Backbone bond lengths (Angstrom), bond angles and torsions (degrees), N, CA, C in turn:
res aa  C-N    CA-C-N  psi(-1)  N-CA   C-N-CA  omega(-1)  CA-C   N-CA-C  phi
1 X - - - 1.463 - - 1.536 109.88 -
2 X 1.316 116.98 -32.70 1.438 119.34 -179.31 1.518 113.12 -59.89
3 X 1.330 117.06 -36.32 1.467 121.36 178.87 1.537 110.59 -64.31
4 X 1.323 115.63 -39.38 1.455 121.65 178.92 1.545 108.37 -63.72
5 X 1.325 116.84 -49.22 1.437 121.75 -177.02 1.555 112.06 -64.75
6 X 1.324 114.75 -39.32 1.465 118.94 175.87 1.544 111.61 -61.25
7 X 1.332 115.29 -42.77 1.458 119.62 179.45 1.546 110.50 -66.67
8 X 1.302 117.75 -36.58 1.433 121.75 176.32 1.529 110.21 -61.73
9 X 1.314 117.78 -40.73 1.439 122.14 177.52 1.542 110.93 -63.17
10 X 1.302 115.52 -42.15 1.486 120.54 178.74 1.546 110.12 -64.55
11 X 1.337 114.90 -41.85 1.462 119.92 178.83 1.546 110.79 -60.83
12 X 1.317 114.93 -42.31 1.477 120.71 179.36 1.553 110.37 -66.29
13 X 1.291 117.97 -43.34 1.467 120.82 178.66 1.517 112.31 -65.40
14 X 1.329 116.28 -28.39 1.469 122.37 -179.80 1.540 109.56 -82.16
15 X 1.290 117.33 -3.90 1.477 121.46 179.51 1.499 113.00 73.77
16 X 1.317 117.77 26.25 1.432 122.62 -178.44 1.520 114.93 -108.09
17 X 1.360 115.49 14.00 1.453 120.06 -176.45 1.507 109.68 -126.38
18 X 1.318 116.64 126.39 1.488 122.99 173.93 1.505 105.62 -91.84
19 X 1.343 118.07 110.64 1.445 119.87 -175.82 1.538 111.27 -108.89
20 X 1.271 115.38 147.38 1.458 124.10 -177.31 1.525 108.21 101.30
21 X 1.314 116.65 149.72 1.456 122.71 -176.19 1.518 112.35 -54.37
22 X 1.332 117.65 -52.69 1.460 121.33 -174.96 1.512 113.07 -59.96
23 X 1.337 117.62 -46.68 1.451 121.69 -178.72 1.558 110.66 -69.31
24 X 1.301 115.34 -40.36 1.483 118.87 179.65 1.544 111.11 -63.30
25 X 1.341 116.16 -47.68 1.472 120.36 -179.26 1.504 108.50 -64.04
26 X 1.317 118.65 -40.36 1.485 121.60 179.27 1.490 111.47 -58.78
27 X 1.356 115.05 -45.45 1.492 120.54 179.34 1.504 110.42 -63.15
28 X 1.337 117.30 -43.41 1.462 121.29 180.00 1.509 110.17 -62.68
29 X 1.268 117.57 -46.57 1.489 121.07 -178.94 1.499 114.46 -67.32
30 X 1.331 115.59 -23.78 1.476 119.51 177.76 1.506 111.62 -74.23
31 X 1.307 116.25 -13.16 1.475 120.73 -178.84 1.484 114.21 84.68
32 X 1.330 118.51 4.07 1.457 121.63 -178.29 1.549 113.53 -93.09
33 X 1.305 117.03 -19.25 1.488 120.65 -176.61 1.510 108.98 -66.85
34 X 1.328 114.00 139.45 1.466 122.50 174.88 1.513 112.42 -104.42
35 X 1.369 115.78 -26.06 1.454 121.08 -177.37 1.519 108.82 -158.69
36 X 1.324 115.56 140.93 1.446 121.97 177.47 1.533 109.61 -117.66
37 X 1.276 116.82 148.79 1.497 122.52 178.77 1.507 108.20 -125.86
38 X 1.329 115.72 134.55 1.450 122.18 -179.85 1.499 110.96 -128.48
39 X 1.288 116.18 129.08 1.508 122.07 177.58 1.556 106.56 -77.04
40 X 1.317 117.17 134.14 1.459 120.65 180.00 1.547 112.19 -65.99
41 X 1.305 118.69 -10.74 1.452 121.29 178.46 1.538 111.85 -91.89
42 X 1.302 117.29 5.99 1.456 120.75 -175.60 1.534 109.69 -67.25
43 X 1.311 116.57 149.28 1.411 123.05 177.05 1.518 110.47 -64.42
44 X 1.331 117.93 156.73 1.425 123.65 -177.31 1.542 112.91 -54.42
45 X 1.343 116.70 -46.35 1.471 121.39 179.14 1.495 112.88 -64.58
46 X 1.339 117.67 -39.18 1.478 120.33 179.13 1.558 107.89 -67.53
47 X 1.295 116.72 -45.00 1.451 121.16 -178.02 1.533 109.29 -60.99
48 X 1.329 117.77 -44.69 1.465 121.78 -177.00 1.545 108.41 -67.08
49 X 1.281 117.68 -41.45 1.486 121.56 -179.12 1.528 110.33 -59.77
50 X 1.340 116.20 -50.79 1.433 121.24 -177.76 1.544 111.14 -67.74
51 X 1.340 117.89 -42.83 1.465 119.12 -179.19 1.530 110.42 -65.35
52 X 1.323 117.60 -41.66 1.463 120.52 -179.46 1.519 110.58 -62.82
53 X 1.361 116.59 -44.84 1.441 120.38 179.53 1.536 111.92 -60.58
54 X 1.311 115.46 -43.16 1.481 120.94 178.38 1.530 110.73 -63.45
55 X 1.322 115.89 -43.77 1.454 118.75 -178.44 1.523 110.38 -66.08
56 X 1.347 118.88 -42.22 1.449 122.85 -178.68 1.525 112.57 -66.78
57 X 1.332 117.20 -31.63 1.453 120.95 -174.59 1.546 113.56 -111.81
58 X 1.311 116.48 14.20 1.464 122.12 176.74 1.527 114.03 52.67
59 X 1.352 114.36 49.26 1.465 120.31 177.18 1.502 108.05 -107.21
60 X 1.339 116.95 132.36 1.443 120.81 179.40 1.573 108.68 -68.62
61 X 1.314 113.22 142.59 1.456 121.63 -176.10 1.516 108.55 -122.60
62 X 1.321 119.11 125.99 1.459 122.72 173.27 1.534 108.99 -115.81
63 X 1.317 115.13 159.18 1.448 122.70 -175.98 1.525 110.50 -119.22
64 X 1.339 115.75 142.80 1.440 120.74 173.18 1.548 109.41 -121.77
65 X 1.340 118.61 155.96 1.456 120.43 -178.41 1.529 112.13 -59.67
66 X 1.311 113.57 155.61 1.481 122.68 -177.44 1.532 112.48 -51.87
67 X 1.320 114.40 124.91 1.465 121.45 175.85 1.522 115.95 82.40
68 X 1.303 118.16 -4.05 1.448 120.61 -174.91 1.518 115.62 -86.65
69 X 1.321 118.64 -25.67 1.450 121.01 -178.11 1.555 110.86 -64.47
70 X 1.337 116.55 -52.58 1.450 120.11 179.11 1.538 113.59 -57.65
71 X 1.332 114.89 -41.81 1.433 120.65 178.66 1.518 111.35 -63.31
72 X 1.303 117.46 -42.46 1.447 122.21 -177.00 1.548 112.39 -65.29
73 X 1.329 115.41 -35.38 1.473 118.07 -176.53 1.529 113.14 -99.31
74 X 1.322 115.83 3.80 1.463 119.33 177.21 1.521 116.19 78.52
75 X 1.357 114.81 17.58 1.475 118.79 -179.60 1.545 106.13 -133.28
76 X 1.307 117.30 85.58 1.463 121.62 -178.80 1.535 111.88 -54.06
77 X 1.290 115.69 138.78 1.441 120.91 178.02 1.498 115.51 94.39
78 X 1.335 117.60 -9.01 1.471 120.99 177.36 1.522 108.13 -72.76
79 X 1.302 117.79 133.43 1.450 121.07 -176.91 1.511 112.34 -118.86
80 X 1.298 119.06 -8.46 1.503 120.49 -179.37 1.524 106.32 -144.52
81 X 1.314 113.12 153.20 1.481 120.86 177.77 1.522 107.13 -159.05
82 X 1.323 113.61 162.49 1.471 119.09 175.45 1.555 107.98 -152.88
83 X 1.314 114.72 154.63 1.467 120.91 179.21 1.497 110.24 -129.59
84 X 1.306 117.77 142.62 1.445 124.58 177.42 1.553 108.08 -101.16
85 X 1.323 117.29 -7.37 1.456 121.60 -177.73 1.530 111.00 -77.03
86 X 1.311 117.83 115.64 1.460 124.00 -176.58 1.508 111.05 -59.10
87 X 1.339 117.27 -42.81 1.478 120.68 -177.09 1.527 112.26 -63.99
88 X 1.339 115.70 -50.10 1.473 119.92 178.21 1.520 109.97 -61.11
89 X 1.319 118.39 -43.24 1.458 122.00 -178.24 1.516 112.28 -61.90
90 X 1.315 115.25 -42.75 1.491 119.77 -179.43 1.513 110.15 -66.13
91 X 1.358 118.84 -43.66 1.444 120.70 -177.72 1.557 109.89 -68.15
92 X 1.310 117.29 -42.87 1.499 121.24 179.60 1.530 108.46 -61.53
93 X 1.337 118.51 -41.63 1.450 120.40 179.83 1.515 111.48 -66.15
94 X 1.346 116.66 -38.42 1.502 120.12 175.78 1.516 111.57 -62.21
95 X 1.347 116.55 -48.53 1.449 120.16 178.99 1.518 112.47 -62.63
96 X 1.306 117.44 -37.85 1.461 123.26 179.20 1.515 110.08 -64.56
97 X 1.321 117.05 -41.53 1.460 122.32 177.18 1.502 112.23 -62.51
98 X 1.353 116.81 -43.75 1.475 121.47 178.89 1.539 109.12 -65.23
99 X 1.333 116.42 -39.84 1.462 120.82 -177.60 1.534 111.97 -62.94
100 X 1.323 115.74 -33.33 1.482 120.24 -176.78 1.476 114.85 -95.19
101 X 1.359 118.98 15.77 1.453 121.64 171.65 1.495 106.89 -106.81
102 X 1.315 115.66 158.94 1.456 120.77 -179.57 1.543 108.94 -61.79
103 X 1.320 116.08 128.17 1.453 123.20 179.15 1.533 110.94 78.16
104 X 1.309 117.45 22.56 1.461 123.37 -179.86 1.529 111.75 -64.56
105 X 1.332 115.06 163.47 1.438 122.37 -176.57 1.525 111.93 -66.48
């Protein structure tokens, strides 16, 4: 999980991450988002909003442990984010897949 969070921080510093529920959902609804990230500590309404937008627009959604998203991107309290960058999205998806297999990194 640390590799995923480190890459999220890099993505944010590169200016390739829309963080916060409103910006993330806007990017998803625009059709430009390639991947969305949701903190497991997000409020029910935030979670529903992001999940529904991802489902409606066929955007892959990954989850990070409670409180870790904001810390990783240097913006405490952020519970949702999305990226339109294909390279970052692909690598985050790969790392997330490895993380969720037995013996993952």
